[in-house]
N, C-alpha and C positions, 0 to 999 in steps of 0.2 A: 274384414276381408272382402267386402262387397262393394262399397262405394269406390269409384275410380278417380274422384277428385274431391277437394275439401269442402265444397259448398253443396254437397248432396246430404240429405238426411234420410233416416230410415224409420219405419214404424217401431223398430226396436228402441231406438234412441228416444222417440216421443213417449213410449210407454214408461220409461224411467222417470219422466217428468211427473207422471201421475204418482208413481211410487214415492218420489221425493216429497211431493206435496202432501201425501197422506202422512208421512213421518213428521213433516213440519207442523201440520195441523195438530197432531198429537202433542208435540212439544209446546205449541202455543196454548193448547188446552190445559196443560200442566203448569203453565206459567213460567216455562223455562226460556222463553224468548222475550227480551225486553222490547217495549214499544212495538209489539208485533201486530196490534190491532186484534181483529176477531178471526176465529176459525173460518175458512172458506177457500183456501188455496186448492183443495181437491177439485172442487167444481170448476175452478178456473183452468186448472191443469188438464182436466178432461176435455174442456172446450178447446183448449189449444191442440190437444192430441187429435181432435176430430178433423183437423185440416187434412189428415191422412186418409179420411174416408171420402172416396170420390163422390162428387155431386152429380156428375153426368153418367148415368147408367140407363140410357134410353131403351125402353121396351123390355127390360129384363124381367120385371115383376108381373108383366102382363102376359107372359108365356106360361102355358100349362105344363109344358115339357121343354127341357133343354137338351140339345144334342151334344154329345161328346164324341167327336170324330177322331178315330184312331190315326196316329202318326208316330211311327216308330222312332225311338231315339237311337243315336249312333255313338260309337266309342270315342271318336275324335271329331273336332269341328270341321275338318276338311271334307267329311262325308256328307255335309249339309250343302244345299237344302234337301229336305225330305218331303216325300209326297203325303198328301192327305188321303185317307181311304174312306170315301163316302159310303161304301158298303159295309163298313165295320164301325158301328156307332153304339154308344151306351147312353144311358140317361140317369140323371141324379134322382134317386128314389125319394128324396126328402124335399125336393124343391117346392112341391105343392103345400107342404106344411108351412112354409114361410109366406107363400103368396096368400094363404088364408089367414094366418095369424097377424101378418103385417101388411094387409091389403092396401093400406094408404101409402106405403113406401114405393119409391121408384127403383130401389136397388138394395143391395146387401149392406148391412151395417158392419162392414169389415174394413180394415185398413189396407190400402195398397202399400207395398213394402218400401218403395224408393221414390224420392222426389229430388228434382233439381231445383234447389231453393231460389237461385237467381236466374234460372233459365239460361245458363251459360251455353248449353248445347243448342239452344234456339228452337226447340220443338214446341215451345209455347208462343212462337212468333217473334222471338227476340225481345219480348216486352220487359224482361227482367223479373217476371212474376213467377211465383211458385208453380212448378210444372211436374206432373207425374211422368216418370220415365221407367223403362225396364232395360235389363241387360241380358242376363243369362238365358240362353235359348238352345244351345247346341251341345248338349250332352255333358258327361262327367268330366271330360278332359278340357273343357273350356274354362280357362282361368279368367279372372276379372280383366286382365289386360288383353285378352283375346275377344272379349264380348263386343257386340255392336250395339252401343246405346241407341235407344229409339224411344219415341214418344208413345204414350199409352193411347193417344188419339191418332189414328192412322188416316190421314186425309190424302195420301198419295202425293204429297208435296216434296218428299225427300226420297233418296235412293232411286229406285226405278220409277221415276216420276210419271204419274198418270196411269200406270198399269199395275205394277206389283208393289210399289212403294219400298219401304225397308223390309216388309214381310217377305219379299223375294229372296232375301238372304237365308231365310229359315224354311220357307215352303216353296214347292215347285208349282203352285197354282199359277196358271197363265194370267189370270185376272183376279185382282184382289179388290174387294169392295171397301169403301171407306168404313172404318170400324173403330171400336174402342175395346180395350181389354185391360184387366187389372189382375194382380196376384197378391195374395196375402202371405204372411209368415206368422203362423198362429202362436209362436212363442211370445210375440208382442201383445196380441190380444189377451192371452192368458196372464201375462205379467201385469197388465193394467187391471184385470179382474181380480187378481191376487191382491193388488194394492188397495182396491176398493173394499174388498173383504176385510183386510187389516184395519182400514179406516173405520169400518162399521163396528168391528170388535172394540176399537178404541173410543167409539162414540163420537166420531168426527165426520161421518159420512152423511150426505144429504140424500133425500128420497129420489130426486131426479137422476143423480149420478148412479145410484144403486140400480134403478130401473134400466138405465142405458147399458150398464155393465152386464146385467142379466140378459138383455137383448143381444149384446155382442157375443156372450157365451152361447146362447141359443143357436146363433147362426154359425158359430165356430164348429158346430157339428158337421158342417160341410167338409171339414178337414179329416173326418173319420173314414173316408171312403177312397177306394182305389181310383187311380187316375182316370180310367175309362169305364169305371163301374163294372168291371169283370169280377167273377167269383175269386175270392182270395185263394191263391195257390194254384190257379188254373194252368199255368205254365204253357200257354199257347196263345199267340196273338189272334188266332181265329176263334177263340172261345167267345160265345155270345155274351151279351150284356146279362149280368146276374139278375136274379129275382130279388127285389127288395133289398133287405139288409145282408144278403150273401156277399155283397161287395164291401161291407164294412169291416175294417180292421180294428176300429175303436181306439186307435192311437191318434195322437196329434201328428199328422204327416207334415211334410215340408211346405205344402201350400195347398190352396185351391185357387184356380184361375177362372175368371168368368168374363164374358164380353158379348158383343153383338154389333149389329149394323148401326151406324150413326143415325139413320132414319128410323130405327126401332123395329124394322120388319122381321128380324130374326135375332136369336140370342143363343149362347152356348155356355157350358160350364164343364170343367174337369176337376177331379180330385187329385190325389197324389198317391203313388204306389210306395214311396219311400218314407220311412220313419226313422228319425234320429233321436238318440237319447236326450240330447240337449233341448229338443222341442217339447218334451213331455212336461206336464205340470199337474201332477196329481192333486196339489193343493188347490189349484183353480177348479179342477173337477169336483173336489170335495166341497168347495165353497158354493158352487152352483146348485148343489143338492142339499146342503146342510144349512146355509145361510138363508133364512126365509125371505129376506128382502131381495137378494139376488135371484132366488128361485122364482119369486113372483114376477121378476122381469122377463123370464122365459115364457113368452105368451103361447108357445106351442103346448106347454103344459106337461102332462104325465109322460108323453113319449120322449121329451127332452130329458126329463129326470131319469127315465129308464136308460137312455143312451149314456148319460154321464155316470150312472151307477156301474154300467158295464165298462166304460172307459176308465174310470178310477181303478177298478180291479185290474184291467188289462195293462194300464200304465205301470202299476206297482209290480206286476209280474214281469213286465218288460225290463224294468230296472234290475230285478233279481236275475233274470236270464242273462243280461249283459254284464253283470258284475264279475270281475275276475277273481281268482283265488286270493290275490293281493289286496283286493278292496275296490280299486277304481272301477267306475262304470263308464263305458265308452262304446261307440259303434251304433249299430241299428239294424234294420231289416227292410227287405223289399219284397213285394209281391209281383214285381215285374223285373225279372233278371235282365240286366244290361239295358233296361228301359224298353224292352221289346218282348217281354213275356217268354223268354227262352226257358228251356228246361233248367232246373237248378243244378248246374254243373260249372265249376271253374273252367274257363276257356284256356286252352293250352298257350295261347299267345298273350291275350290281354290280362289274364289272371295268373300268370306263371309264378309270381312271387308268393301268392297265397297257397298254391299247390305245394310249393317248397316249404312254406312256413307251417302249414297245417298237416301236411302229409296225406292229404286226400283231395279229390276233386269234387267232393260233394259237401256243400255248406250245410250246417245245422239249421233247423227251422224252428220258428215260433208261431204257433197258430197258423201254419201254412205259409209263413213269410220266411225268406231265406236271409241268413245272417250276412251283414255287410260291415266290414271294418271301417270303411269311409262311405257312408250313405250319400248319395246324390252327387258329390263332387270329389274328384281325386287329384286336382291340380290347383292348389295344394289339397291334401286330404282334408275332409270336413271335420275330423276329430281334433 
């Protein structure tokens, strides 16, 4: 539902390569594949998947703190661009954990979710080379056919050339600095981690891949926090940045986004307020605390283990909370109602169908997060 033409690829697709390689290595080990050579496809697949991890993240790990500047979401794309609020900022409470544990790195070991494989859009200079792009930026009603595809490296060469670039479609800022930005989709990272854990159980994993999968899981904890690091359930856009883990919902949210100036002078990061049942992966959470080889890859150590112990419990509870009487599990929850921290009430116009369906204008809650039938996107619905 996300790529808008055939030569794009996603981190989701790439993670399945790791999964398939783990299964093939297991079959090779068992002698079930003729003329297969030796086990080793897992490491090759992981290396292939790493193409989705951005190499250019200038200045990100050199910053002690990262700003998360509030910008409200709107119900329809026509209400964009939207202003940035420099007086309403949060900060990622765990960023310093990574700068200390992975001090030699230039950026996060997470995958950007979307790439233009042949640079058909031209944001890579028309070279035909693999280029990171992004699409969804304008609220729940923005379908894939309404998005404005744009490069992850904003050099002000396109759109409002020299001033606001393509960012001007999304933000009202008068002047946009040359910058980079990426967004992950943690279902992909977790799927790859799950595959490496399976490979380790089957005896076909290698030490380096296990270490890298653990590192990826460690940094996926960025997905456990509210978009602007506000207290869970605050229900007001004016609520201040939360203290420490008060902004943690411990679920795998829809994304974390991060970026900065091309010259490295400033950097930012946001979490995500919305959690979808499909993005949860309690098996990956379990693997990161129970598989000693993956656990050792989380260089932050005991804090990472504590976080995943809470996340494992929370994800399982989330499944049970979302499960219908008939068995299916669907939907999700948000700590930012309508993307702008409104009071948890169905709106008479935008949410009319839910008021009719549920017979109430008050959504049920899960650890301070409001139920959503279609988290994040409604055209089409994300379920």
